[in-house]
PDB file of N, CA, C and O in Angstrom, chain B, residues numbered from 101:
ATOM      1  N   MET B 101       1.044  -0.921  -0.271  1.00  0.00           N
ATOM      2  CA  MET B 101       0.234  -0.577   0.240  1.00  0.00           C
ATOM      3  C   MET B 101       0.883   1.169  -0.072  1.00  0.00           C
ATOM      4  O   MET B 101       0.625   2.103  -0.831  1.00  0.00           O
ATOM      5  N   ILE B 102       1.901   0.840   1.100  1.00  0.00           N
ATOM      6  CA  ILE B 102       3.462   2.891   1.526  1.00  0.00           C
ATOM      7  C   ILE B 102       3.203   2.640  -0.856  1.00  0.00           C
ATOM      8  O   ILE B 102       2.630   3.256  -1.755  1.00  0.00           O
ATOM      9  N   GLY B 103       3.864   1.682  -0.756  1.00  0.00           N
ATOM     10  CA  GLY B 103       5.234   1.777  -1.874  1.00  0.00           C
ATOM     11  C   GLY B 103       3.384   2.121  -3.144  1.00  0.00           C
ATOM     12  O   GLY B 103       2.881   3.128  -2.645  1.00  0.00           O
ATOM     13  N   ASN B 104       2.713   1.777  -4.038  1.00  0.00           N
ATOM     14  CA  ASN B 104       1.543   2.231  -4.391  1.00  0.00           C
ATOM     15  C   ASN B 104       1.241   3.283  -3.795  1.00  0.00           C
ATOM     16  O   ASN B 104       0.995   3.937  -4.809  1.00  0.00           O
ATOM     17  N   VAL B 105       1.042   4.043  -2.905  1.00  0.00           N
ATOM     18  CA  VAL B 105       0.320   5.349  -2.127  1.00  0.00           C
ATOM     19  C   VAL B 105      -1.006   5.728  -2.109  1.00  0.00           C
ATOM     20  O   VAL B 105      -1.659   6.769  -2.181  1.00  0.00           O
ATOM     21  N   THR B 106      -1.330   3.649  -1.901  1.00  0.00           N
ATOM     22  CA  THR B 106      -2.422   3.970  -1.531  1.00  0.00           C
ATOM     23  C   THR B 106      -2.642   3.766  -0.072  1.00  0.00           C
ATOM     24  O   THR B 106      -3.571   3.177   0.482  1.00  0.00           O
ATOM     25  N   TYR B 107      -1.649   4.342   0.422  1.00  0.00           N
ATOM     26  CA  TYR B 107      -2.137   3.941   1.729  1.00  0.00           C
ATOM     27  C   TYR B 107      -3.041   5.223   2.478  1.00  0.00           C
ATOM     28  O   TYR B 107      -3.532   6.135   1.812  1.00  0.00           O
ATOM     29  N   PRO B 108      -3.112   5.167   3.315  1.00  0.00           N
ATOM     30  CA  PRO B 108      -5.092   5.016   3.869  1.00  0.00           C
ATOM     31  C   PRO B 108      -4.764   7.319   4.624  1.00  0.00           C
ATOM     32  O   PRO B 108      -5.368   8.390   4.685  1.00  0.00           O
ATOM     33  N   THR B 109      -3.415   6.685   4.971  1.00  0.00           N
ATOM     34  CA  THR B 109      -2.843   8.196   5.629  1.00  0.00           C
ATOM     35  C   THR B 109      -1.691   8.920   5.140  1.00  0.00           C
ATOM     36  O   THR B 109      -0.937   8.367   4.339  1.00  0.00           O
ATOM     37  N   PRO B 110      -1.396  10.557   5.694  1.00  0.00           N
ATOM     38  CA  PRO B 110       0.066  10.369   4.812  1.00  0.00           C
ATOM     39  C   PRO B 110       1.262   9.731   4.867  1.00  0.00           C
ATOM     40  O   PRO B 110       1.380   9.118   5.927  1.00  0.00           O
ATOM     41  N   THR B 111       2.117   9.642   4.203  1.00  0.00           N
ATOM     42  CA  THR B 111       3.278   9.698   3.975  1.00  0.00           C
ATOM     43  C   THR B 111       3.803  10.113   3.545  1.00  0.00           C
ATOM     44  O   THR B 111       3.649  11.151   2.902  1.00  0.00           O
ATOM     45  N   LYS B 112       5.620   8.805   3.875  1.00  0.00           N
ATOM     46  CA  LYS B 112       6.878  10.039   3.683  1.00  0.00           C
ATOM     47  C   LYS B 112       7.165   9.369   1.964  1.00  0.00           C
ATOM     48  O   LYS B 112       6.277   8.625   1.546  1.00  0.00           O
ATOM     49  N   ASP B 113       8.256   9.617   1.121  1.00  0.00           N
ATOM     50  CA  ASP B 113       8.353   9.243  -0.038  1.00  0.00           C
ATOM     51  C   ASP B 113       8.498   8.055   0.191  1.00  0.00           C
ATOM     52  O   ASP B 113       9.181   7.942   1.209  1.00  0.00           O
ATOM     53  N   PRO B 114       8.110   6.734  -0.372  1.00  0.00           N
ATOM     54  CA  PRO B 114       7.681   5.661   0.293  1.00  0.00           C
ATOM     55  C   PRO B 114       9.118   4.780   0.223  1.00  0.00           C
ATOM     56  O   PRO B 114       9.377   3.771   0.880  1.00  0.00           O
ATOM     57  N   GLU B 115      10.007   5.481  -0.803  1.00  0.00           N
ATOM     58  CA  GLU B 115      12.047   4.936  -0.706  1.00  0.00           C
ATOM     59  C   GLU B 115      13.288   5.358  -0.159  1.00  0.00           C
ATOM     60  O   GLU B 115      14.501   5.185  -0.282  1.00  0.00           O
ATOM     61  N   ASP B 116      12.168   6.195   0.715  1.00  0.00           N
ATOM     62  CA  ASP B 116      12.942   7.329   2.307  1.00  0.00           C
ATOM     63  C   ASP B 116      12.141   6.100   3.580  1.00  0.00           C
ATOM     64  O   ASP B 116      12.308   6.247   4.791  1.00  0.00           O
ATOM     65  N   LEU B 117      11.363   5.039   3.019  1.00  0.00           N
ATOM     66  CA  LEU B 117      10.674   5.338   4.217  1.00  0.00           C
ATOM     67  C   LEU B 117      11.056   4.521   4.869  1.00  0.00           C
ATOM     68  O   LEU B 117      11.649   3.713   4.155  1.00  0.00           O
ATOM     69  N   VAL B 118      11.079   3.957   6.851  1.00  0.00           N
ATOM     70  CA  VAL B 118      11.803   3.396   7.566  1.00  0.00           C
ATOM     71  C   VAL B 118      10.005   2.399   7.714  1.00  0.00           C
ATOM     72  O   VAL B 118       9.036   3.074   8.063  1.00  0.00           O
ATOM     73  N   PRO B 119       9.836   1.133   7.467  1.00  0.00           N
ATOM     74  CA  PRO B 119       8.187   1.135   7.562  1.00  0.00           C
ATOM     75  C   PRO B 119       7.519   0.323   8.795  1.00  0.00           C
ATOM     76  O   PRO B 119       8.282   0.640   9.707  1.00  0.00           O
ATOM     77  N   CYS B 120       6.872  -0.249   9.175  1.00  0.00           N
ATOM     78  CA  CYS B 120       6.188  -0.861  10.698  1.00  0.00           C
ATOM     79  C   CYS B 120       5.949  -0.156  11.199  1.00  0.00           C
ATOM     80  O   CYS B 120       6.714   0.754  11.517  1.00  0.00           O
ATOM     81  N   SER B 121       4.969  -0.229  11.455  1.00  0.00           N
ATOM     82  CA  SER B 121       4.505   0.264  13.299  1.00  0.00           C
ATOM     83  C   SER B 121       4.307  -0.401  13.962  1.00  0.00           C
ATOM     84  O   SER B 121       3.553   0.088  14.804  1.00  0.00           O
ATOM     85  N   ASP B 122       4.619  -1.712  14.230  1.00  0.00           N
ATOM     86  CA  ASP B 122       4.059  -2.769  16.103  1.00  0.00           C
ATOM     87  C   ASP B 122       5.386  -2.776  16.138  1.00  0.00           C
ATOM     88  O   ASP B 122       6.222  -2.886  15.241  1.00  0.00           O
ATOM     89  N   MET B 123       5.525  -2.568  17.956  1.00  0.00           N
ATOM     90  CA  MET B 123       7.009  -2.592  18.399  1.00  0.00           C
ATOM     91  C   MET B 123       7.398  -3.336  19.166  1.00  0.00           C
ATOM     92  O   MET B 123       7.082  -4.366  18.572  1.00  0.00           O
ATOM     93  N   ALA B 124       7.917  -3.709  20.177  1.00  0.00           N
ATOM     94  CA  ALA B 124       8.393  -4.397  21.145  1.00  0.00           C
ATOM     95  C   ALA B 124       9.703  -4.370  22.156  1.00  0.00           C
ATOM     96  O   ALA B 124      10.195  -5.346  22.722  1.00  0.00           O
ATOM     97  N   GLY B 125      10.016  -3.371  22.211  1.00  0.00           N
ATOM     98  CA  GLY B 125      11.283  -4.118  22.181  1.00  0.00           C
ATOM     99  C   GLY B 125      12.141  -2.976  24.739  1.00  0.00           C
ATOM    100  O   GLY B 125      11.755  -2.311  25.701  1.00  0.00           O
ATOM    101  N   GLU B 126      13.199  -3.621  24.212  1.00  0.00           N
ATOM    102  CA  GLU B 126      14.238  -3.129  26.025  1.00  0.00           C
ATOM    103  C   GLU B 126      14.306  -1.291  25.869  1.00  0.00           C
ATOM    104  O   GLU B 126      14.325  -0.931  24.692  1.00  0.00           O
ATOM    105  N   ILE B 127      14.323  -0.769  26.342  1.00  0.00           N
ATOM    106  CA  ILE B 127      14.520   0.844  26.486  1.00  0.00           C
ATOM    107  C   ILE B 127      16.508   1.189  26.847  1.00  0.00           C
ATOM    108  O   ILE B 127      16.866   1.254  28.024  1.00  0.00           O
ATOM    109  N   LEU B 128      17.164   1.301  26.130  1.00  0.00           N
ATOM    110  CA  LEU B 128      18.810   0.697  26.640  1.00  0.00           C
ATOM    111  C   LEU B 128      20.012   2.576  26.982  1.00  0.00           C
ATOM    112  O   LEU B 128      21.110   2.912  27.428  1.00  0.00           O
ATOM    113  N   ALA B 129      18.592   3.264  26.299  1.00  0.00           N
ATOM    114  CA  ALA B 129      19.122   4.684  26.826  1.00  0.00           C
ATOM    115  C   ALA B 129      17.827   5.993  27.724  1.00  0.00           C
ATOM    116  O   ALA B 129      16.637   5.909  27.420  1.00  0.00           O
ATOM    117  N   VAL B 130      18.195   6.841  28.538  1.00  0.00           N
ATOM    118  CA  VAL B 130      17.647   7.829  28.138  1.00  0.00           C
ATOM    119  C   VAL B 130      17.680   9.228  29.146  1.00  0.00           C
ATOM    120  O   VAL B 130      18.255   9.202  30.234  1.00  0.00           O
ATOM    121  N   ASP B 131      16.756  10.840  28.455  1.00  0.00           N
ATOM    122  CA  ASP B 131      18.470  11.268  28.950  1.00  0.00           C
ATOM    123  C   ASP B 131      17.260  11.779  31.120  1.00  0.00           C
ATOM    124  O   ASP B 131      16.280  11.473  31.800  1.00  0.00           O
ATOM    125  N   ASP B 132      18.492  12.686  31.050  1.00  0.00           N
ATOM    126  CA  ASP B 132      18.579  13.294  32.536  1.00  0.00           C
ATOM    127  C   ASP B 132      16.621  13.563  32.988  1.00  0.00           C
ATOM    128  O   ASP B 132      16.052  13.250  34.034  1.00  0.00           O
ATOM    129  N   VAL B 133      16.100  14.163  31.870  1.00  0.00           N
ATOM    130  CA  VAL B 133      15.238  14.738  32.534  1.00  0.00           C
ATOM    131  C   VAL B 133      13.671  13.584  32.369  1.00  0.00           C
ATOM    132  O   VAL B 133      12.616  13.963  32.879  1.00  0.00           O
ATOM    133  N   VAL B 134      13.735  12.410  31.719  1.00  0.00           N
ATOM    134  CA  VAL B 134      12.858  11.779  31.673  1.00  0.00           C
ATOM    135  C   VAL B 134      12.994  10.886  33.311  1.00  0.00           C
ATOM    136  O   VAL B 134      13.950  10.585  34.026  1.00  0.00           O
ATOM    137  N   THR B 135      11.553  10.694  33.398  1.00  0.00           N
ATOM    138  CA  THR B 135      11.530  10.569  35.464  1.00  0.00           C
ATOM    139  C   THR B 135      10.324   8.916  34.991  1.00  0.00           C
ATOM    140  O   THR B 135      10.148   7.982  35.774  1.00  0.00           O
ATOM    141  N   LYS B 136       9.680   9.011  33.539  1.00  0.00           N
ATOM    142  CA  LYS B 136       8.681   8.001  33.454  1.00  0.00           C
ATOM    143  C   LYS B 136       9.969   6.799  33.112  1.00  0.00           C
ATOM    144  O   LYS B 136      10.550   6.517  34.160  1.00  0.00           O
ATOM    145  N   TRP B 137      10.306   6.345  32.378  1.00  0.00           N
ATOM    146  CA  TRP B 137      11.035   5.114  31.790  1.00  0.00           C
ATOM    147  C   TRP B 137      12.864   5.115  33.141  1.00  0.00           C
ATOM    148  O   TRP B 137      13.379   5.842  33.991  1.00  0.00           O
ATOM    149  N   LYS B 138      13.124   3.688  32.412  1.00  0.00           N
ATOM    150  CA  LYS B 138      14.278   3.127  33.228  1.00  0.00           C
ATOM    151  C   LYS B 138      15.357   2.439  32.163  1.00  0.00           C
ATOM    152  O   LYS B 138      14.898   1.493  31.523  1.00  0.00           O
ATOM    153  N   VAL B 139      16.388   2.713  31.970  1.00  0.00           N
ATOM    154  CA  VAL B 139      16.875   1.402  30.937  1.00  0.00           C
ATOM    155  C   VAL B 139      16.510   0.300  31.844  1.00  0.00           C
ATOM    156  O   VAL B 139      16.442   0.349  33.072  1.00  0.00           O
ATOM    157  N   GLY B 140      16.114  -1.472  30.469  1.00  0.00           N
ATOM    158  CA  GLY B 140      15.567  -2.604  31.308  1.00  0.00           C
ATOM    159  C   GLY B 140      14.333  -2.551  30.349  1.00  0.00           C
ATOM    160  O   GLY B 140      14.018  -3.075  29.281  1.00  0.00           O
ATOM    161  N   ASP B 141      13.794  -1.685  31.221  1.00  0.00           N
ATOM    162  CA  ASP B 141      12.105  -1.582  31.266  1.00  0.00           C
ATOM    163  C   ASP B 141      11.946  -1.730  29.054  1.00  0.00           C
ATOM    164  O   ASP B 141      12.334  -1.350  27.949  1.00  0.00           O
ATOM    165  N   ARG B 142      10.937  -2.713  29.968  1.00  0.00           N
ATOM    166  CA  ARG B 142      10.457  -3.601  28.726  1.00  0.00           C
ATOM    167  C   ARG B 142       9.160  -2.598  28.149  1.00  0.00           C
ATOM    168  O   ARG B 142       8.215  -2.303  28.881  1.00  0.00           O
ATOM    169  N   VAL B 143       9.337  -1.884  25.976  1.00  0.00           N
ATOM    170  CA  VAL B 143       7.914  -1.309  26.082  1.00  0.00           C
ATOM    171  C   VAL B 143       7.442  -1.391  25.324  1.00  0.00           C
ATOM    172  O   VAL B 143       7.783  -2.525  24.989  1.00  0.00           O
ATOM    173  N   CYS B 144       6.650  -0.996  24.448  1.00  0.00           N
ATOM    174  CA  CYS B 144       5.803  -1.138  22.987  1.00  0.00           C
ATOM    175  C   CYS B 144       5.514   0.743  22.453  1.00  0.00           C
ATOM    176  O   CYS B 144       5.642   1.824  23.028  1.00  0.00           O
ATOM    177  N   ALA B 145       5.189   0.413  21.421  1.00  0.00           N
ATOM    178  CA  ALA B 145       5.081   1.430  21.482  1.00  0.00           C
ATOM    179  C   ALA B 145       3.659   1.890  20.594  1.00  0.00           C
ATOM    180  O   ALA B 145       3.109   0.941  20.037  1.00  0.00           O
ATOM    181  N   ASN B 146       3.098   3.063  20.433  1.00  0.00           N
ATOM    182  CA  ASN B 146       1.556   3.519  19.613  1.00  0.00           C
ATOM    183  C   ASN B 146       1.937   4.015  18.282  1.00  0.00           C
ATOM    184  O   ASN B 146       2.842   4.777  17.942  1.00  0.00           O
ATOM    185  N   LEU B 147       0.777   3.232  17.424  1.00  0.00           N
ATOM    186  CA  LEU B 147       0.777   3.928  15.947  1.00  0.00           C
ATOM    187  C   LEU B 147       0.844   4.879  16.286  1.00  0.00           C
ATOM    188  O   LEU B 147       1.626   5.352  15.462  1.00  0.00           O
ATOM    189  N   LEU B 148       0.527   5.916  17.172  1.00  0.00           N
ATOM    190  CA  LEU B 148       0.773   7.679  16.488  1.00  0.00           C
ATOM    191  C   LEU B 148       1.691   7.854  17.935  1.00  0.00           C
ATOM    192  O   LEU B 148       1.777   7.505  19.113  1.00  0.00           O
ATOM    193  N   LEU B 149       2.283   8.662  16.881  1.00  0.00           N
ATOM    194  CA  LEU B 149       2.865   8.773  18.534  1.00  0.00           C
ATOM    195  C   LEU B 149       2.207  10.192  19.584  1.00  0.00           C
ATOM    196  O   LEU B 149       2.684  10.276  20.715  1.00  0.00           O
ATOM    197  N   ASP B 150       1.458  10.929  19.284  1.00  0.00           N
ATOM    198  CA  ASP B 150       1.216  11.768  20.167  1.00  0.00           C
ATOM    199  C   ASP B 150      -0.623  11.461  19.803  1.00  0.00           C
ATOM    200  O   ASP B 150      -1.431  12.363  19.578  1.00  0.00           O
ATOM    201  N   HIS B 151      -0.879  10.262  19.824  1.00  0.00           N
ATOM    202  CA  HIS B 151      -2.154  10.316  20.199  1.00  0.00           C
ATOM    203  C   HIS B 151      -1.520   9.676  21.437  1.00  0.00           C
ATOM    204  O   HIS B 151      -0.331   9.411  21.616  1.00  0.00           O
ATOM    205  N   VAL B 152      -2.585   9.479  22.274  1.00  0.00           N
ATOM    206  CA  VAL B 152      -2.156   8.449  24.092  1.00  0.00           C
ATOM    207  C   VAL B 152      -3.618   9.043  24.709  1.00  0.00           C
ATOM    208  O   VAL B 152      -3.624   8.727  25.899  1.00  0.00           O
ATOM    209  N   HIS B 153      -4.591   9.619  24.447  1.00  0.00           N
ATOM    210  CA  HIS B 153      -6.259   9.153  24.719  1.00  0.00           C
ATOM    211  C   HIS B 153      -7.097  10.259  23.315  1.00  0.00           C
ATOM    212  O   HIS B 153      -6.395  11.055  22.692  1.00  0.00           O
ATOM    213  N   GLY B 154      -8.648  10.114  23.006  1.00  0.00           N
ATOM    214  CA  GLY B 154      -9.368  10.737  22.489  1.00  0.00           C
ATOM    215  C   GLY B 154      -9.492  10.468  21.660  1.00  0.00           C
ATOM    216  O   GLY B 154      -9.235   9.348  21.220  1.00  0.00           O
ATOM    217  N   ASN B 155     -10.071  11.641  20.917  1.00  0.00           N
ATOM    218  CA  ASN B 155     -10.904  11.786  19.143  1.00  0.00           C
ATOM    219  C   ASN B 155      -9.131  11.721  18.462  1.00  0.00           C
ATOM    220  O   ASN B 155      -8.140  11.872  19.176  1.00  0.00           O
ATOM    221  N   LEU B 156      -9.096  11.504  17.192  1.00  0.00           N
ATOM    222  CA  LEU B 156      -8.107  11.392  17.285  1.00  0.00           C
ATOM    223  C   LEU B 156      -8.322  13.396  15.762  1.00  0.00           C
ATOM    224  O   LEU B 156      -9.339  13.770  15.177  1.00  0.00           O
ATOM    225  N   SER B 157      -7.343  13.832  15.745  1.00  0.00           N
ATOM    226  CA  SER B 157      -7.282  15.331  15.129  1.00  0.00           C
ATOM    227  C   SER B 157      -6.323  14.881  13.978  1.00  0.00           C
ATOM    228  O   SER B 157      -5.502  13.974  14.118  1.00  0.00           O
ATOM    229  N   ALA B 158      -6.594  15.963  12.244  1.00  0.00           N
ATOM    230  CA  ALA B 158      -5.265  15.723  11.604  1.00  0.00           C
ATOM    231  C   ALA B 158      -4.397  16.024  12.449  1.00  0.00           C
ATOM    232  O   ALA B 158      -4.503  15.100  13.256  1.00  0.00           O
ATOM    233  N   ASP B 159      -3.627  16.671  12.806  1.00  0.00           N
ATOM    234  CA  ASP B 159      -2.363  16.823  13.290  1.00  0.00           C
ATOM    235  C   ASP B 159      -2.067  15.451  14.027  1.00  0.00           C
ATOM    236  O   ASP B 159      -1.598  14.775  13.112  1.00  0.00           O
ATOM    237  N   VAL B 160      -2.074  14.644  15.178  1.00  0.00           N
ATOM    238  CA  VAL B 160      -2.065  13.713  15.032  1.00  0.00           C
ATOM    239  C   VAL B 160      -1.881  12.314  14.352  1.00  0.00           C
ATOM    240  O   VAL B 160      -1.055  11.452  14.654  1.00  0.00           O
ATOM    241  N   ARG B 161      -2.971  12.274  13.224  1.00  0.00           N
ATOM    242  CA  ARG B 161      -2.951  11.441  11.735  1.00  0.00           C
ATOM    243  C   ARG B 161      -1.305  11.518  11.740  1.00  0.00           C
ATOM    244  O   ARG B 161      -0.566  10.628  12.161  1.00  0.00           O
ATOM    245  N   GLN B 162      -0.983  12.503  11.303  1.00  0.00           N
ATOM    246  CA  GLN B 162       0.575  12.874  10.825  1.00  0.00           C
ATOM    247  C   GLN B 162       1.435  12.056  11.284  1.00  0.00           C
ATOM    248  O   GLN B 162       2.233  11.381  10.634  1.00  0.00           O
ATOM    249  N   THR B 163       1.193  12.131  13.164  1.00  0.00           N
ATOM    250  CA  THR B 163       3.130  10.938  13.686  1.00  0.00           C
ATOM    251  C   THR B 163       2.765   9.387  13.583  1.00  0.00           C
ATOM    252  O   THR B 163       3.389   8.605  14.300  1.00  0.00           O
ATOM    253  N   ALA B 164       1.680   8.867  12.633  1.00  0.00           N
ATOM    254  CA  ALA B 164       1.894   7.613  12.109  1.00  0.00           C
ATOM    255  C   ALA B 164       3.278   7.040  12.284  1.00  0.00           C
ATOM    256  O   ALA B 164       4.291   7.596  11.859  1.00  0.00           O
ATOM    257  N   LEU B 165       3.257   5.667  13.062  1.00  0.00           N
ATOM    258  CA  LEU B 165       4.958   5.590  12.701  1.00  0.00           C
ATOM    259  C   LEU B 165       4.598   4.335  11.203  1.00  0.00           C
ATOM    260  O   LEU B 165       3.733   3.459  11.208  1.00  0.00           O
ATOM    261  N   GLY B 166       5.709   4.701   9.916  1.00  0.00           N
ATOM    262  CA  GLY B 166       5.409   3.844   9.592  1.00  0.00           C
ATOM    263  C   GLY B 166       4.884   4.620   7.937  1.00  0.00           C
ATOM    264  O   GLY B 166       4.846   4.117   6.815  1.00  0.00           O
ATOM    265  N   GLY B 167       4.561   5.914   8.380  1.00  0.00           N
ATOM    266  CA  GLY B 167       3.617   6.516   8.025  1.00  0.00           C
ATOM    267  C   GLY B 167       3.911   8.061   7.325  1.00  0.00           C
ATOM    268  O   GLY B 167       4.477   8.356   6.272  1.00  0.00           O
ATOM    269  N   ALA B 168       3.439   8.688   8.107  1.00  0.00           N
ATOM    270  CA  ALA B 168       3.716  10.011   8.137  1.00  0.00           C
ATOM    271  C   ALA B 168       5.015  10.951   8.633  1.00  0.00           C
ATOM    272  O   ALA B 168       5.426  12.054   8.275  1.00  0.00           O
ATOM    273  N   ILE B 169       5.487   9.914   9.693  1.00  0.00           N
ATOM    274  CA  ILE B 169       7.342   9.287  10.275  1.00  0.00           C
ATOM    275  C   ILE B 169       7.716   8.381  10.228  1.00  0.00           C
ATOM    276  O   ILE B 169       7.117   7.339   9.964  1.00  0.00           O
ATOM    277  N   GLN B 170       8.878   8.544  10.486  1.00  0.00           N
ATOM    278  CA  GLN B 170       9.279   7.015   9.844  1.00  0.00           C
ATOM    279  C   GLN B 170       9.265   5.685  10.752  1.00  0.00           C
ATOM    280  O   GLN B 170       9.159   6.094  11.908  1.00  0.00           O
ATOM    281  N   GLY B 171       9.328   4.212  10.755  1.00  0.00           N
ATOM    282  CA  GLY B 171       8.745   3.520  11.353  1.00  0.00           C
ATOM    283  C   GLY B 171       9.242   2.714  12.598  1.00  0.00           C
ATOM    284  O   GLY B 171       9.514   3.401  13.583  1.00  0.00           O
ATOM    285  N   VAL B 172       9.370   1.613  12.684  1.00  0.00           N
ATOM    286  CA  VAL B 172      10.482   0.666  13.709  1.00  0.00           C
ATOM    287  C   VAL B 172      11.654  -0.523  13.080  1.00  0.00           C
ATOM    288  O   VAL B 172      12.633  -0.955  13.689  1.00  0.00           O
ATOM    289  N   LEU B 173      11.222  -0.871  11.724  1.00  0.00           N
ATOM    290  CA  LEU B 173      11.595  -1.652  11.152  1.00  0.00           C
ATOM    291  C   LEU B 173      13.075  -1.318  11.441  1.00  0.00           C
ATOM    292  O   LEU B 173      13.709  -1.293  10.387  1.00  0.00           O
ATOM    293  N   THR B 174      13.798  -1.064  12.482  1.00  0.00           N
ATOM    294  CA  THR B 174      15.281  -1.088  12.942  1.00  0.00           C
ATOM    295  C   THR B 174      15.823  -1.298  13.602  1.00  0.00           C
ATOM    296  O   THR B 174      15.062  -1.071  14.543  1.00  0.00           O
ATOM    297  N   GLN B 175      16.849  -1.669  14.106  1.00  0.00           N
ATOM    298  CA  GLN B 175      17.861  -2.057  14.759  1.00  0.00           C
ATOM    299  C   GLN B 175      17.401  -0.826  15.994  1.00  0.00           C
ATOM    300  O   GLN B 175      16.271  -1.205  16.302  1.00  0.00           O
ATOM    301  N   TYR B 176      17.626   0.115  16.628  1.00  0.00           N
ATOM    302  CA  TYR B 176      17.956   1.215  16.707  1.00  0.00           C
ATOM    303  C   TYR B 176      16.454   2.059  17.100  1.00  0.00           C
ATOM    304  O   TYR B 176      15.529   1.384  16.649  1.00  0.00           O
ATOM    305  N   ARG B 177      16.121   2.868  17.548  1.00  0.00           N
ATOM    306  CA  ARG B 177      15.418   4.424  17.437  1.00  0.00           C
ATOM    307  C   ARG B 177      14.784   4.742  18.561  1.00  0.00           C
ATOM    308  O   ARG B 177      14.192   4.173  19.479  1.00  0.00           O
ATOM    309  N   ALA B 178      15.135   6.024  18.161  1.00  0.00           N
ATOM    310  CA  ALA B 178      14.634   7.125  19.689  1.00  0.00           C
ATOM    311  C   ALA B 178      13.104   7.207  19.565  1.00  0.00           C
ATOM    312  O   ALA B 178      12.537   7.039  18.485  1.00  0.00           O
ATOM    313  N   PHE B 179      12.490   7.459  20.655  1.00  0.00           N
ATOM    314  CA  PHE B 179      11.173   8.171  20.925  1.00  0.00           C
ATOM    315  C   PHE B 179      11.022   8.731  22.644  1.00  0.00           C
ATOM    316  O   PHE B 179      11.119   8.381  23.820  1.00  0.00           O
ATOM    317  N   PRO B 180      10.633  10.155  21.487  1.00  0.00           N
ATOM    318  CA  PRO B 180       9.777  10.432  22.383  1.00  0.00           C
ATOM    319  C   PRO B 180       8.895  10.108  24.164  1.00  0.00           C
ATOM    320  O   PRO B 180       8.179   9.107  24.168  1.00  0.00           O
ATOM    321  N   ALA B 181       8.987  11.046  25.750  1.00  0.00           N
ATOM    322  CA  ALA B 181       9.151  10.415  26.790  1.00  0.00           C
ATOM    323  C   ALA B 181       7.912   9.753  26.365  1.00  0.00           C
ATOM    324  O   ALA B 181       7.811   8.576  26.018  1.00  0.00           O
ATOM    325  N   HIS B 182       6.521  11.066  26.459  1.00  0.00           N
ATOM    326  CA  HIS B 182       5.437  10.981  26.221  1.00  0.00           C
ATOM    327  C   HIS B 182       4.719   9.463  25.656  1.00  0.00           C
ATOM    328  O   HIS B 182       3.612   9.088  26.042  1.00  0.00           O
ATOM    329  N   ILE B 183       5.390   8.864  24.893  1.00  0.00           N
ATOM    330  CA  ILE B 183       5.313   7.240  24.460  1.00  0.00           C
ATOM    331  C   ILE B 183       4.750   6.181  24.730  1.00  0.00           C
ATOM    332  O   ILE B 183       4.698   6.019  25.949  1.00  0.00           O
ATOM    333  N   GLY B 184       4.246   5.283  24.090  1.00  0.00           N
ATOM    334  CA  GLY B 184       4.940   3.734  25.310  1.00  0.00           C
ATOM    335  C   GLY B 184       4.211   3.367  25.939  1.00  0.00           C
ATOM    336  O   GLY B 184       3.650   4.167  26.688  1.00  0.00           O
ATOM    337  N   TYR B 185       3.803   1.814  25.965  1.00  0.00           N
ATOM    338  CA  TYR B 185       3.544   1.783  27.421  1.00  0.00           C
ATOM    339  C   TYR B 185       4.311   0.366  28.045  1.00  0.00           C
ATOM    340  O   TYR B 185       4.374  -0.676  27.392  1.00  0.00           O
ATOM    341  N   VAL B 186       4.775   0.497  29.175  1.00  0.00           N
ATOM    342  CA  VAL B 186       5.659  -0.577  30.010  1.00  0.00           C
ATOM    343  C   VAL B 186       5.147  -2.448  29.657  1.00  0.00           C
ATOM    344  O   VAL B 186       4.226  -2.873  30.354  1.00  0.00           O
ATOM    345  N   ILE B 187       5.721  -3.337  28.700  1.00  0.00           N
ATOM    346  CA  ILE B 187       5.381  -4.768  28.742  1.00  0.00           C
ATOM    347  C   ILE B 187       5.616  -5.179  30.370  1.00  0.00           C
ATOM    348  O   ILE B 187       6.543  -4.867  31.117  1.00  0.00           O
ATOM    349  N   LEU B 188       4.487  -5.951  30.610  1.00  0.00           N
ATOM    350  CA  LEU B 188       4.797  -6.546  32.043  1.00  0.00           C
ATOM    351  C   LEU B 188       5.918  -7.375  32.284  1.00  0.00           C
ATOM    352  O   LEU B 188       6.624  -7.315  31.277  1.00  0.00           O
ATOM    353  N   ARG B 189       6.426  -8.125  33.140  1.00  0.00           N
ATOM    354  CA  ARG B 189       7.377  -9.028  33.039  1.00  0.00           C
ATOM    355  C   ARG B 189       6.687 -10.109  33.189  1.00  0.00           C
ATOM    356  O   ARG B 189       7.612 -10.919  33.253  1.00  0.00           O
ATOM    357  N   TYR B 190       5.546 -10.844  33.313  1.00  0.00           N
ATOM    358  CA  TYR B 190       5.138 -11.644  33.233  1.00  0.00           C
ATOM    359  C   TYR B 190       4.783 -11.897  32.371  1.00  0.00           C
ATOM    360  O   TYR B 190       4.270 -13.011  32.473  1.00  0.00           O
ATOM    361  N   ILE B 191       4.646 -11.187  30.580  1.00  0.00           N
ATOM    362  CA  ILE B 191       5.547 -11.507  28.977  1.00  0.00           C
ATOM    363  C   ILE B 191       5.593 -11.547  28.438  1.00  0.00           C
ATOM    364  O   ILE B 191       5.425 -10.681  27.579  1.00  0.00           O
ATOM    365  N   VAL B 192       6.022 -13.163  28.297  1.00  0.00           N
ATOM    366  CA  VAL B 192       7.831 -13.236  27.616  1.00  0.00           C
ATOM    367  C   VAL B 192       8.074 -12.814  26.052  1.00  0.00           C
ATOM    368  O   VAL B 192       7.215 -12.311  25.328  1.00  0.00           O
ATOM    369  N   ASP B 193       9.028 -13.032  25.787  1.00  0.00           N
ATOM    370  CA  ASP B 193       9.151 -13.217  24.152  1.00  0.00           C
ATOM    371  C   ASP B 193       9.201 -13.770  23.203  1.00  0.00           C
ATOM    372  O   ASP B 193       9.317 -13.162  22.139  1.00  0.00           O
TER     373      ASP B 193
END
């Protein structure tokens, strides 16, 4: 869909796009001002970086991983501190 430019949300140029939106990973580093996360936390990301709750606005739709912004099909990825959810310890890989 992205390659054919039929994806339903705005996308980057398909040739420059890092695809995929679903991810699970481990935090390897945090900035000094980050208090929500610590190194070693297991996390998953929101599809839309700026959609925490509520209705979707046009601005929030512009934060789709693997669409309007770079996705997660990469070994390392930086995220803003407000995104994501902890993966509970009893859920195993």
